[in-house]
Residue frames relative to the residue before (quaternion, step in Angstrom):
aa qw qx qy qz dx dy dz
M 1.0000 0.0000 0.0000 0.0000 0.00 0.00 0.00
D 0.3382 -0.6932 0.5771 0.2685 3.65 -0.99 0.70
T 0.3954 -0.7759 0.4575 0.1797 3.58 -0.59 1.27
M 0.5855 0.5677 -0.3663 0.4480 3.64 1.35 -0.37
T 0.8328 0.2373 -0.0687 0.4954 3.58 0.87 -0.96
G 0.3885 -0.7516 0.4263 0.3199 3.51 1.44 -0.25
D 0.4689 0.6605 -0.4226 0.4066 3.55 1.35 0.40
V 0.3499 -0.6924 0.5884 0.2279 3.59 -1.14 0.65
A 0.3970 -0.7076 0.5332 0.2395 3.60 -0.82 1.02
S 0.4206 -0.7213 0.4921 0.2464 3.51 -0.86 0.97
P 0.6214 -0.5457 0.3766 0.4174 3.74 -0.95 0.42
L 0.6433 0.5111 -0.3318 0.4635 3.64 1.00 -0.74
A 0.6302 0.5351 -0.3231 0.4605 3.66 1.10 -0.79
L 0.6496 0.5245 -0.2661 0.4817 3.59 1.11 -0.83
F 0.6817 0.4306 -0.3135 0.5016 3.54 1.00 -0.76
G 0.5576 0.5961 -0.3544 0.4562 3.65 1.08 -0.60
A 0.6782 0.5192 -0.2418 0.4604 3.43 0.95 -1.12
K 0.6278 0.5558 -0.2592 0.4793 3.45 1.17 -1.08
L 0.6940 0.4603 -0.2472 0.4953 3.61 0.80 -1.16
A 0.6463 0.4809 -0.3681 0.4643 3.75 0.83 -0.63
G 0.6789 0.4577 -0.3522 0.4534 3.63 0.77 -0.94
A 0.6190 0.5456 -0.3594 0.4358 3.73 0.93 -0.76
V 0.6853 0.4465 -0.3035 0.4887 3.56 0.73 -0.96
G 0.6180 0.5287 -0.3316 0.4780 3.70 0.89 -0.71
G 0.7224 0.4821 -0.2593 0.4224 3.42 0.61 -0.81
S 0.6326 0.5096 -0.3057 0.4967 3.48 1.27 -0.78
V 0.6298 0.5306 -0.3099 0.4752 3.65 1.07 -0.92
I 0.6880 0.4844 -0.2732 0.4663 3.53 0.91 -0.71
S 0.5723 0.5672 -0.3328 0.4898 3.51 1.21 -0.59
I 0.6966 0.4845 -0.2649 0.4581 3.51 0.87 -1.21
A 0.6619 0.5221 -0.2761 0.4615 3.56 0.98 -0.97
Y 0.6587 0.5384 -0.3117 0.4230 3.62 0.97 -0.81
L 0.7675 -0.0406 -0.0033 0.6397 3.59 0.90 -0.77
L 0.4033 -0.7507 0.4822 0.2032 3.55 -0.42 1.44
P 0.4613 -0.6868 0.4941 0.2671 3.40 -1.12 0.79
N 0.5988 -0.5839 0.4218 0.3502 3.61 -1.31 0.26
G 0.8238 -0.0637 0.0569 0.5604 3.62 1.18 -0.28
R 0.7216 -0.4020 0.3125 0.4691 3.58 -1.18 0.00
R 0.6548 0.5332 -0.3280 0.4235 3.64 0.85 -0.99
E 0.6547 0.5427 -0.2854 0.4420 3.48 0.92 -1.12
A 0.6598 0.5473 -0.2740 0.4360 3.44 1.03 -1.25
L 0.6341 0.5171 -0.3056 0.4869 3.68 0.98 -0.95
A 0.6577 0.5579 -0.2851 0.4181 3.53 0.82 -1.07
R 0.6964 0.4365 -0.2609 0.5063 3.54 0.96 -0.99
F 0.6707 0.4656 -0.3701 0.4431 3.63 0.77 -0.78
L 0.6772 0.4758 -0.3354 0.4500 3.78 0.85 -0.63
T 0.5596 0.5919 -0.3441 0.4670 3.48 1.16 -0.71
G 0.7158 0.4704 -0.2320 0.4610 3.42 0.70 -1.37
A 0.6870 0.4878 -0.3053 0.4438 3.67 0.81 -0.95
V 0.6544 0.5085 -0.3227 0.4572 3.63 0.86 -0.86
T 0.6878 0.5092 -0.2730 0.4394 3.52 0.92 -1.16
G 0.6476 0.5442 -0.2935 0.4452 3.64 1.23 -0.72
V 0.6365 0.5511 -0.2630 0.4712 3.39 1.23 -0.86
V 0.6887 0.4744 -0.2298 0.4978 3.49 0.96 -1.21
F 0.8499 0.2620 -0.0978 0.4465 3.59 0.53 -1.08
G 0.3833 0.7580 -0.4431 0.2867 3.62 1.44 0.06
G 0.6886 0.4814 -0.3156 0.4411 3.63 0.77 -0.80
P 0.6887 0.3927 -0.3504 0.4988 3.78 0.66 -0.82
A 0.6598 0.5056 -0.3684 0.4164 3.80 0.84 -0.65
G 0.6726 0.4905 -0.3388 0.4384 3.51 1.01 -0.64
I 0.6075 0.5314 -0.3453 0.4789 3.54 1.17 -0.65
A 0.6746 0.4798 -0.3014 0.4732 3.57 0.90 -0.92
L 0.6598 0.4647 -0.3592 0.4687 3.66 0.87 -0.72
G 0.6016 0.5857 -0.3454 0.4192 3.64 1.01 -0.89
D 0.7405 0.4371 -0.2424 0.4492 3.51 0.89 -1.02
H 0.6402 0.5075 -0.3450 0.4622 3.47 1.14 -0.51
L 0.7456 0.3467 -0.2352 0.5182 3.55 1.01 -0.76
S 0.3342 -0.7276 0.4998 0.3304 3.82 1.30 0.14
L 0.2894 0.7119 -0.5847 0.2598 3.62 0.30 1.32
G 0.4101 0.7629 -0.4543 0.2082 3.62 1.11 -0.11
D 0.7522 0.4366 -0.1913 0.4549 3.48 1.15 -0.75
R 0.6435 0.5513 -0.2237 0.4816 3.36 1.57 -0.40
I 0.8119 0.1368 -0.0846 0.5611 3.57 1.06 -0.69
G 0.5688 -0.6309 0.4258 0.3115 3.52 -1.26 0.37
P 0.7059 -0.4443 0.3328 0.4400 3.58 -1.33 0.07
A 0.6538 0.5501 -0.3479 0.3859 3.54 0.86 -0.84
E 0.6370 0.5183 -0.2653 0.5052 3.57 1.22 -0.93
L 0.6374 0.5082 -0.3427 0.4669 3.55 0.99 -0.59
M 0.6159 0.5243 -0.3183 0.4945 3.59 1.08 -0.82
L 0.6899 0.4548 -0.3291 0.4571 3.62 0.77 -0.88
I 0.6498 0.5038 -0.3400 0.4565 3.65 0.89 -0.67
G 0.7221 0.4534 -0.2705 0.4470 3.55 0.84 -0.88
S 0.6617 0.4943 -0.3254 0.4604 3.59 1.12 -0.56
A 0.6477 0.4567 -0.3567 0.4947 3.57 1.17 -0.59
A 0.6110 0.5137 -0.3900 0.4590 3.71 0.87 -0.51
A 0.6580 0.5144 -0.3305 0.4397 3.69 0.78 -0.95
S 0.6979 0.5049 -0.2496 0.4423 3.35 0.94 -1.10
L 0.6447 0.5331 -0.2969 0.4606 3.59 0.90 -0.85
S 0.8009 0.4018 -0.1644 0.4125 3.50 1.11 -0.81
A 0.4053 0.7633 -0.3805 0.3292 3.19 1.70 -0.13
W 0.7223 0.4414 -0.2499 0.4702 3.52 0.60 -1.05
W 0.6502 0.4538 -0.3663 0.4870 3.72 0.92 -0.64
A 0.6409 0.5113 -0.3560 0.4483 3.69 0.88 -0.61
L 0.6822 0.4961 -0.2888 0.4528 3.50 1.09 -0.71
G 0.5706 0.5631 -0.3158 0.5076 3.51 1.40 -0.51
A 0.7087 0.4256 -0.3067 0.4717 3.59 0.76 -0.78
L 0.6315 0.5198 -0.3573 0.4510 3.58 1.05 -0.69
H 0.5947 0.5398 -0.3432 0.4869 3.66 1.15 -0.84
R 0.6746 0.4614 -0.3308 0.4718 3.75 0.62 -0.77
F 0.6368 0.5292 -0.3292 0.4539 3.55 0.94 -0.86
V 0.6928 0.5018 -0.2426 0.4576 3.62 0.84 -0.99
E 0.6055 0.5620 -0.2813 0.4882 3.45 1.26 -1.01
G 0.6912 0.4870 -0.2761 0.4571 3.57 0.91 -0.89
L 0.5825 0.5943 -0.3933 0.3909 3.60 1.10 -0.34
W 0.7734 0.3582 -0.1890 0.4876 3.59 1.10 -0.74
V 0.4953 0.6147 -0.4573 0.4095 3.57 1.24 0.21
R 0.3364 -0.7190 0.5890 0.1516 3.60 -0.83 1.03
P 0.4623 -0.6596 0.5030 0.3134 3.61 -0.87 0.88
V 0.5284 -0.6028 0.5322 0.2722 3.51 -1.35 0.89
R 0.2788 -0.7397 0.5927 0.1543 3.49 -0.88 1.17
S 0.5757 -0.5568 0.4435 0.4022 3.64 -1.16 0.44
G 0.7985 0.2059 -0.2134 0.5238 3.54 -0.96 1.13
G 0.8409 0.2204 -0.1672 0.4650 3.55 0.92 0.09
T 0.4276 -0.7142 0.4545 0.3169 3.58 -0.90 0.06
A 0.6231 -0.5183 0.4371 0.3899 3.62 -1.33 0.31
R 0.1414 -0.7335 0.6523 0.1286 3.54 -1.30 0.51
C-alpha cells in the first residue's frame, strides 16, 4: 500500500516500474563505460535488464530499509530504485566474479619460466 496516497499499487504498475528501472540502469551502465562493440553492448544491456527485473524487488526493499524510505515513497518507486540499482551493478558484479574465477585457474609464474 502506498502510504502517501493510501492506494495499492497494481501488479502491472509494479512490473512497469521494475522494467523502467532495469532498462534505465542498463542504459546508464552502457553510457558510463562504453562497450567494446555491439555484441558487448547487447550482452550488457540484456544482463542488466534481466537482473533488474529479477532482483529489483528485493533490492528496492533492502535499499528502502537501509535508507529509511519506506514511509516516504510508494512501492512503485521502491521497485524503480531497486531495479535501477540491481541493473546498474549487475555488469560490475559479473566482471568482479569473472576476474575472481579467472584467477582460480591461473598458475603462478615460476622463476625462469612462464605459466602454462
